[in-house]
Backbone bond lengths (Angstrom), bond angles and torsions (degrees), N, CA, C in turn:
res aa  C-N    CA-C-N  psi(-1)  N-CA   C-N-CA  omega(-1)  CA-C   N-CA-C  phi
1 M - - - 1.445 - - 1.524 110.10 -
2 S 1.300 116.77 133.87 1.464 121.99 177.43 1.521 110.70 -85.21
3 R 1.332 114.89 155.95 1.461 120.96 176.73 1.510 108.65 -111.71
4 I 1.327 116.15 142.46 1.463 121.70 175.79 1.520 107.08 -96.15
5 V 1.326 115.70 119.93 1.462 122.79 -173.31 1.526 109.30 -119.63
6 A 1.325 116.32 121.00 1.469 121.46 177.45 1.517 109.26 -98.05
7 C 1.315 116.24 123.31 1.463 122.88 178.86 1.528 107.06 -112.40
8 E 1.336 116.29 113.67 1.457 120.61 -172.56 1.518 112.22 -130.56
9 F 1.322 114.94 148.04 1.459 122.95 172.45 1.525 106.59 -101.44
10 L 1.331 117.10 122.71 1.461 122.03 -176.76 1.520 110.79 -124.75
11 S 1.338 115.28 149.44 1.456 120.83 168.50 1.526 108.23 -84.52
12 L 1.325 117.84 171.14 1.463 120.71 178.20 1.517 112.17 -59.14
13 D 1.340 116.91 -30.94 1.465 119.69 178.99 1.528 112.26 -93.20
14 G 1.340 116.80 18.15 1.460 121.64 170.05 1.510 117.07 83.00
15 V 1.318 118.50 10.69 1.466 121.46 -179.06 1.527 109.19 -80.53
16 A 1.341 115.66 135.25 1.465 122.24 178.50 1.524 111.82 -119.42
17 Q 1.308 118.35 3.03 1.468 122.90 -173.95 1.530 112.21 -73.35
18 A 1.317 115.80 132.22 1.469 124.60 170.27 1.521 114.54 48.98
19 P 1.330 118.78 53.91 1.461 118.98 179.92 1.524 114.04 -70.55
20 G 1.346 117.36 -26.55 1.453 119.57 -168.33 1.510 118.37 -95.13
21 G 1.334 118.91 -23.87 1.459 118.83 -175.05 1.514 113.20 -155.92
22 V 1.303 115.22 153.28 1.463 122.70 -176.68 1.527 112.08 -54.32
23 D 1.318 117.02 -45.83 1.466 120.76 -176.32 1.521 113.30 -102.69
24 E 1.310 117.81 17.35 1.462 122.22 -177.03 1.528 112.28 -60.69
25 D 1.328 117.45 -44.23 1.466 121.17 -177.53 1.530 108.43 -160.88
26 R 1.327 115.96 101.93 1.468 120.63 -179.85 1.530 112.52 -99.76
27 D 1.336 117.14 13.19 1.470 120.63 178.82 1.522 110.41 -50.57
28 G 1.330 114.94 141.06 1.461 120.25 178.09 1.514 113.23 69.75
29 G 1.347 117.66 14.92 1.457 121.32 -179.45 1.514 113.64 76.82
30 F 1.341 117.66 20.03 1.468 121.67 -178.20 1.529 110.10 -59.23
31 Q 1.320 116.32 126.19 1.467 122.27 -173.73 1.524 114.85 -112.09
32 H 1.326 117.79 4.93 1.463 119.45 -172.80 1.524 113.59 -111.49
33 G 1.328 117.94 24.92 1.453 121.10 -178.83 1.521 112.29 -52.92
34 G 1.324 116.28 136.14 1.462 122.14 -179.21 1.519 113.53 89.59
35 W 1.323 117.79 7.14 1.461 122.99 -175.22 1.524 113.55 -57.33
36 H 1.299 117.19 -28.57 1.463 121.77 -173.11 1.530 114.39 -78.84
37 M 1.310 117.40 -28.12 1.467 120.60 -168.65 1.541 114.15 -61.31
38 A 1.297 117.84 -27.59 1.476 120.80 178.77 1.528 112.28 -66.16
39 Y 1.335 117.85 -15.58 1.457 122.03 -176.46 1.533 113.35 -103.00
40 M 1.325 117.13 2.14 1.469 121.55 -177.38 1.520 111.01 -86.28
41 D 1.319 116.89 78.39 1.460 120.56 176.22 1.528 109.55 -86.08
42 E 1.323 117.06 -172.65 1.470 121.69 -176.16 1.533 111.81 -62.48
43 I 1.320 117.05 -38.76 1.468 120.24 179.17 1.518 110.31 -62.76
44 A 1.317 116.76 -45.24 1.468 121.19 -179.93 1.527 111.11 -66.22
45 Q 1.314 116.86 -39.43 1.473 120.02 178.75 1.529 110.88 -62.15
46 E 1.321 117.08 -41.46 1.468 120.17 177.74 1.520 111.52 -64.61
47 W 1.319 117.05 -37.42 1.457 122.14 177.92 1.535 110.40 -62.46
48 V 1.331 116.23 -44.13 1.470 120.74 178.36 1.533 110.15 -64.98
49 K 1.318 117.28 -45.02 1.471 120.89 178.83 1.527 111.24 -59.69
50 K 1.330 116.68 -37.32 1.464 121.24 177.79 1.525 110.25 -60.52
51 G 1.317 116.74 -40.06 1.457 120.89 177.61 1.511 112.19 -63.85
52 F 1.319 117.11 -43.24 1.456 120.74 178.82 1.524 111.32 -67.54
53 A 1.328 116.98 -36.27 1.460 120.74 -178.28 1.527 112.85 -67.47
54 R 1.331 117.97 -29.45 1.459 119.67 -177.91 1.522 112.93 -92.60
55 A 1.314 116.84 -0.90 1.469 120.70 -177.10 1.523 111.90 -73.34
56 G 1.322 114.59 140.23 1.461 121.50 170.33 1.511 110.62 -103.95
57 G 1.336 115.38 -7.78 1.456 122.94 179.04 1.513 108.55 176.00
58 F 1.327 115.22 175.01 1.459 121.02 -176.36 1.516 110.18 -130.73
59 L 1.308 115.88 141.46 1.452 123.45 176.27 1.521 106.67 -114.23
60 L 1.323 116.77 125.55 1.459 121.27 -172.90 1.519 111.61 -135.48
61 G 1.325 115.50 147.78 1.451 121.11 167.32 1.519 108.97 -81.63
62 R 1.316 116.78 167.83 1.465 120.91 -175.86 1.526 113.36 -58.31
63 R 1.319 117.47 -49.18 1.469 119.95 -175.85 1.531 110.93 -61.70
64 T 1.339 116.69 -46.43 1.468 120.03 179.51 1.525 110.17 -64.70
65 Y 1.330 117.29 -40.70 1.458 120.15 176.87 1.531 110.33 -56.14
66 E 1.309 117.38 -48.18 1.469 120.36 -177.87 1.524 112.07 -64.44
67 I 1.326 117.51 -39.33 1.471 120.89 177.09 1.530 109.92 -63.87
68 F 1.327 116.73 -48.38 1.465 121.19 -179.26 1.528 111.19 -64.19
69 A 1.334 117.44 -44.94 1.469 121.47 -177.12 1.521 112.20 -65.00
70 S 1.323 117.63 -24.90 1.464 119.87 178.94 1.530 111.97 -83.33
71 Y 1.336 117.77 -15.46 1.461 120.34 -176.34 1.530 114.31 -113.05
72 W 1.340 117.80 -52.01 1.459 120.59 -166.86 1.524 115.83 -67.63
73 P 1.324 121.90 -32.54 1.471 118.56 178.11 1.534 113.54 -60.97
74 G 1.315 118.30 -26.50 1.466 121.35 178.98 1.511 113.48 -113.99
75 A 1.336 117.27 22.61 1.465 121.29 -176.91 1.524 111.08 -63.62
76 P 1.336 117.49 149.28 1.463 121.09 178.57 1.522 112.45 -64.66
77 D 1.317 116.27 156.92 1.465 122.71 -177.07 1.524 113.46 -55.75
78 E 1.325 117.98 -34.25 1.468 119.99 -177.94 1.533 112.44 -68.31
79 E 1.320 117.67 -8.29 1.462 121.37 177.13 1.535 111.87 -107.68
80 A 1.319 116.32 20.46 1.469 121.76 -174.91 1.533 113.22 -61.26
81 E 1.349 118.08 -31.69 1.467 119.86 -178.70 1.528 112.28 -63.87
82 V 1.312 116.29 -27.43 1.460 120.93 176.56 1.524 110.09 -96.14
83 A 1.319 116.88 -43.99 1.467 121.06 -177.09 1.522 112.40 -63.69
84 G 1.331 117.42 -38.55 1.461 121.00 -178.20 1.520 112.75 -56.17
85 P 1.342 117.93 -59.13 1.463 118.64 178.60 1.531 113.05 -59.98
86 L 1.333 116.74 -42.14 1.468 118.98 -178.75 1.528 111.90 -62.43
87 N 1.310 117.26 -38.95 1.460 119.93 -177.80 1.527 113.01 -78.93
88 E 1.332 117.52 -31.36 1.463 120.80 -172.55 1.526 114.15 -94.25
89 L 1.326 117.25 -35.58 1.469 120.44 -173.67 1.529 111.96 -82.12
90 P 1.325 116.88 161.74 1.464 120.07 178.17 1.527 111.78 -63.07
91 K 1.323 114.46 142.98 1.454 121.90 175.79 1.526 107.25 -123.90
92 Y 1.334 115.45 127.89 1.461 122.16 -179.07 1.516 107.04 -113.08
93 V 1.336 116.53 126.39 1.457 121.21 -172.38 1.526 110.13 -117.73
94 V 1.335 115.31 126.95 1.461 120.60 173.20 1.524 106.76 -94.51
95 S 1.328 115.86 116.56 1.461 120.64 -176.05 1.520 110.75 -158.88
96 S 1.322 115.06 144.05 1.462 119.79 174.05 1.518 111.62 -97.73
97 T 1.342 117.44 -5.84 1.474 120.17 -176.15 1.527 113.97 -115.51
98 L 1.322 118.58 -28.93 1.465 120.11 -179.49 1.528 110.12 -77.05
99 T 1.329 115.11 145.57 1.462 120.56 176.52 1.522 108.61 -131.20
100 E 1.322 114.88 156.40 1.460 120.24 178.87 1.515 109.87 -86.11
101 P 1.318 116.81 152.52 1.462 126.62 4.24 1.531 111.70 -82.63
102 L 1.328 115.44 142.62 1.458 121.53 175.23 1.518 108.68 -87.98
103 A 1.316 116.08 146.22 1.463 121.27 -174.66 1.533 113.09 -68.98
104 W 1.314 118.08 -34.38 1.463 121.36 -177.34 1.520 108.19 -77.69
105 Q 1.331 116.63 124.28 1.468 121.93 -174.82 1.522 112.47 -53.25
106 N 1.332 115.12 148.39 1.466 123.83 177.05 1.533 113.80 60.67
107 S 1.333 116.70 32.58 1.461 121.09 179.56 1.522 110.47 -109.68
108 T 1.332 115.84 136.34 1.453 122.81 -178.34 1.523 109.68 -131.81
109 V 1.313 117.14 135.09 1.465 121.65 174.83 1.523 108.57 -86.71
110 L 1.339 116.56 125.81 1.463 121.28 177.89 1.521 112.01 -86.89
111 G 1.325 117.51 -13.46 1.453 122.79 -174.37 1.514 109.88 105.65
112 S 1.312 116.24 -169.07 1.459 119.96 -173.40 1.525 114.34 -93.61
113 D 1.314 118.22 -11.19 1.458 121.75 -176.53 1.527 110.65 -90.93
114 P 1.351 117.68 113.53 1.468 120.09 -179.37 1.524 113.94 -57.96
115 S 1.329 118.35 -25.12 1.461 120.31 -179.05 1.529 111.94 -65.02
116 A 1.335 117.66 -15.98 1.470 120.92 175.92 1.526 111.44 -62.12
117 A 1.327 116.58 -21.57 1.471 120.83 179.06 1.514 112.11 -64.23
118 E 1.325 117.63 -21.68 1.464 120.30 -179.49 1.530 111.40 -58.83
119 A 1.326 117.84 -33.01 1.464 121.63 179.57 1.525 111.61 -63.47
120 L 1.330 118.40 -22.89 1.464 121.55 179.67 1.527 111.65 -67.74
121 R 1.308 116.78 -21.37 1.467 120.44 177.52 1.528 111.51 -65.84
122 D 1.325 117.76 -18.79 1.466 122.02 -179.43 1.526 112.95 -84.77
123 L 1.321 117.31 5.57 1.463 120.72 -179.87 1.520 110.57 -75.31
124 D 1.310 117.41 -165.29 1.466 123.86 -167.63 1.526 117.02 -75.23
125 G 1.306 119.83 9.79 1.457 120.50 177.74 1.512 114.89 97.62
126 T 1.324 118.37 -2.12 1.459 120.23 176.70 1.523 109.23 -85.24
127 D 1.322 116.14 161.19 1.460 120.60 179.90 1.524 111.12 -73.28
128 I 1.324 115.41 137.99 1.457 122.09 170.72 1.525 104.88 -101.42
129 M 1.320 116.92 110.33 1.458 122.40 -172.69 1.526 110.80 -95.37
130 I 1.333 114.96 140.71 1.457 122.11 173.38 1.523 106.68 -117.33
131 F 1.305 116.39 124.30 1.458 121.55 173.44 1.519 106.79 -116.41
132 G 1.339 116.31 130.35 1.467 118.54 -177.20 1.512 110.06 69.66
133 S 1.338 116.06 -136.22 1.474 121.77 176.77 1.525 111.35 54.58
134 T 1.318 116.37 52.02 1.463 123.38 -173.86 1.523 112.97 -52.14
135 K 1.322 117.66 -49.65 1.465 121.39 -177.87 1.534 110.83 -62.95
136 L 1.326 116.16 -42.70 1.459 120.84 179.19 1.528 110.96 -63.82
137 V 1.321 117.35 -46.51 1.468 121.01 -179.19 1.522 110.24 -60.77
138 R 1.314 116.03 -42.39 1.473 119.88 178.39 1.532 110.25 -58.35
139 S 1.323 117.17 -46.19 1.471 121.40 179.14 1.524 110.99 -63.14
140 L 1.331 116.95 -43.87 1.462 120.58 -179.00 1.531 111.83 -65.79
141 L 1.321 116.92 -37.21 1.464 120.38 176.14 1.529 110.34 -62.82
142 E 1.331 116.48 -43.38 1.463 120.39 179.20 1.524 111.36 -63.36
143 L 1.339 117.19 -32.61 1.465 121.88 179.75 1.533 112.90 -84.55
144 G 1.336 117.00 -4.86 1.466 120.65 -178.10 1.514 113.35 73.61
145 L 1.338 117.61 26.92 1.466 121.55 -175.64 1.526 114.08 -102.00
146 V 1.321 118.44 2.97 1.464 120.86 175.30 1.526 107.27 -97.15
147 D 1.339 116.01 120.69 1.458 120.97 -178.49 1.520 112.61 -87.55
148 D 1.321 116.84 -37.89 1.463 122.22 -179.93 1.519 109.45 -132.81
149 L 1.327 115.22 147.79 1.466 122.77 172.36 1.519 108.41 -118.23
150 W 1.325 116.12 127.45 1.461 121.81 170.37 1.520 104.78 -111.97
151 L 1.321 117.14 113.27 1.454 121.06 -175.90 1.524 110.91 -118.36
152 M 1.311 115.80 131.95 1.454 121.64 168.20 1.519 105.38 -108.46
153 I 1.330 115.59 111.14 1.461 121.73 -175.24 1.520 108.31 -103.09
154 D 1.329 115.82 110.50 1.465 121.80 -175.14 1.529 111.00 -87.65
155 P 1.341 117.65 145.77 1.461 121.33 -178.17 1.535 111.72 -79.18
156 V 1.333 115.06 67.24 1.463 120.68 179.28 1.533 107.87 -149.38
157 V 1.317 116.56 143.62 1.463 122.82 175.01 1.517 107.66 -110.36
158 L 1.338 116.45 126.26 1.468 121.01 -175.55 1.521 113.19 -100.82
159 G 1.313 117.77 -15.45 1.452 120.60 173.50 1.517 116.18 79.72
160 G 1.304 118.02 -0.08 1.458 121.28 178.52 1.509 110.39 157.87
161 G 1.311 115.67 158.58 1.457 121.91 -179.36 1.518 109.93 139.40
162 K 1.305 116.14 -179.58 1.463 121.88 -176.96 1.523 110.69 -70.99
163 R 1.327 114.14 141.23 1.457 121.82 -179.87 1.519 109.53 -125.88
164 I 1.333 116.56 157.57 1.464 119.62 178.28 1.522 112.27 -90.08
165 F 1.315 118.25 -19.17 1.457 121.04 -178.51 1.521 109.48 -98.92
166 S 1.338 115.99 134.98 1.457 121.09 -178.36 1.526 110.79 -84.90
167 D 1.311 115.14 169.75 1.459 122.38 176.25 1.530 110.21 -101.61
168 S 1.320 117.15 36.70 1.465 121.91 -173.81 1.525 113.34 -71.38
169 G 1.308 116.61 -18.59 1.458 119.79 -177.20 1.522 113.07 83.10
170 E 1.330 117.31 0.25 1.460 121.11 -179.45 1.529 110.26 -81.46
171 L 1.329 115.94 132.25 1.459 122.10 178.78 1.528 109.16 -83.75
172 R 1.331 116.55 127.29 1.462 121.50 178.41 1.526 108.43 -136.27
173 G 1.315 116.28 124.26 1.456 120.15 -178.04 1.525 112.46 -91.02
174 W 1.324 115.37 145.86 1.459 123.35 175.27 1.516 107.84 -131.59
175 R 1.339 116.30 150.69 1.458 122.17 -178.27 1.523 108.86 -115.12
176 L 1.322 117.06 127.55 1.460 122.04 178.96 1.520 110.10 -71.40
177 L 1.332 116.61 124.92 1.461 122.35 178.50 1.520 112.05 -98.41
178 D 1.336 115.44 -34.78 1.463 119.79 -173.42 1.521 107.73 -165.54
179 S 1.329 116.24 148.65 1.465 119.70 174.67 1.524 110.01 -155.66
180 Q 1.311 114.39 155.92 1.457 121.23 173.19 1.519 108.12 -159.33
181 V 1.323 115.50 163.02 1.452 121.64 179.80 1.522 107.97 -113.00
182 T 1.322 116.42 134.71 1.463 121.06 179.73 1.525 110.18 -83.87
183 G 1.312 115.48 173.05 1.463 121.26 177.54 1.517 113.36 -67.37
184 T 1.329 117.88 -16.83 1.469 121.71 179.14 1.526 111.66 -94.63
185 G 1.343 116.86 0.44 1.451 120.87 179.92 1.508 114.75 90.39
186 A 1.333 117.79 4.03 1.466 121.00 176.16 1.521 109.19 -77.09
187 I 1.319 115.75 150.03 1.465 122.01 177.14 1.516 108.97 -104.70
188 L 1.317 116.31 127.51 1.461 122.37 174.51 1.520 106.82 -103.11
189 A 1.326 117.03 118.54 1.458 120.22 -176.05 1.516 110.69 -134.65
190 R 1.337 115.29 137.65 1.471 121.32 176.30 1.524 108.73 -116.13
191 Y 1.320 115.68 131.37 1.462 121.97 -179.64 1.506 109.83 -128.46
192 D 1.334 115.75 152.37 1.457 119.28 164.88 1.522 107.75 -125.27
193 R 1.342 114.64 166.12 1.466 118.48 -176.84 1.524 109.75 -66.73
194 A 1.315 115.59 131.70 1.469 121.20 -179.63 1.519 109.50 -75.74
């Protein structure tokens, strides 16, 4: 059985929107795009590479798929540890607008219903990793379909933006598996469902 693992970059106030670039996601007037990059030291980079190395495939929302598909197929050689798995392994996309065939090799549209991701658990036992895809992760968490959380919590407060955790009022326990602090003060934490 495969596990669905969400790997997210969060601010102290739980914001996951647009960590990587200024124009990544300006929905809702978000003005802090790229906030996360100042915290990506060598320790954090190794943590991210570890996630890519253990992946048997990737689960992505439409927006993240489009961002990744426009960059990773032509990524520079020094990013091969991340580009290799992303380009070669299966990618499963939850989208109501994308249709097959998708241009990026080994990509499949699951449809618009996030619950379709549950079928990925029947794969060969490797981890299905989700990077970014805030809306998708939020839906999967609400459905109980995220088995592990890998969180990099940066020492910054953004004051608003998209979050992966809902305000449903439902209590859900998680168990800490591992943690460490980077040289920039970010916390790297791995959890599984309690």
